[in-house]
C-alpha positions, 0 to 999 in steps of 0.5 A, a space after each residue: 090548692 088545698 085538698 078537696 074532693 077530686 074525681 079523675 077519669 079517662 080511658 083505661 091505661 091513661 094513668 088515672 089511678 097512678 095520678 090519683 094515688 100520687 095526689 092522695 099521697 101528697 094531700 094525705 087523703 083517701 084514694 078510692 078507685 071505682 073498680 073497687 066498688 063497681 066489681 065484686 071481689 072475685 078470682 079472677 077479678 072483674 067478673 061480677 058487677 055489683 048492683 049500682 045501689 050497692 056500689 053507691 052505698 059502699 062509697 057513701 059509707 066509706 069516703 064520700 062524706 069526708 072533706 077531701 078524697 081522690 076518686 079515680 075511674 068512671 062513674 058515668 051512667 051510674 054515679 050521678 048522686 056523687 056529682 054534687 060531692 066533686 069539687 074538681 074533675 080531671 080528665 086524663 088523655 093519652 095517645 091510644 097506642 101508648 095507652 094500649 101498650 101500657 095496658 098490655 104490660 100491666 096485664 102481663 105484670 099482673 097475670 103473667 103466662 095466664 094471659 098467653 094463648 091457652 092460659 085461663 085468662 087469655 080470652 078475658 084479657 083479649 076481650 078487655 084489651 079490645 074493649 079498651 081499644 074502642 075508647 077513642 071511637 065515638 061510635 063504640 057502644 061501651 065507655 068512650 071518650 065522646 061519652 066522657 067529654 059530654 058528661 064532663 061538659 055537664 058537670 057543675 064543678 071545674 074540669 081540668 084536662 091533662 095529658 097522661 104522657 107527661 111526667 107524673 110529678 108535673 101532673 101532680 103539680 098541675 092538679 094540686 097547683 103546686 110547683 114540682 119539687 
């Protein structure tokens, strides 16, 4: 498959960003993560959302017009103007217990003891992990798998479903249509 405009989404911790970076590297095209546009830069991060119009304006200025790119993360509910630019969507799924363990490890690596009880990021980390745990519950009011699947069913482009527990090299090969090295 030639490089194209690829959107990869799934639950937090499913491996969407890791897969997206690997494909972008293989194709030598830009990779963008939705969080870089969704959230304003803050310390600690992920505390103040950008307005949807500002997110889209930044995305359009930086990469949308390019002939090929990889975008990871969810644009459901605010990024509909990007849909006509997407050539292929990839939905990454992963067993919730594996996904949540990955997230806890990632938060530990990023923030260390700050996420421990009494740390300045403990409450926000626990809130994030609780939010992420709700993904597979169709009645969860936040972003959830049922919402993503309904959104994907309406896309005009092809949608590929992959299991995020498979080796990265195999996932890259499946998405790009190449044989593993």
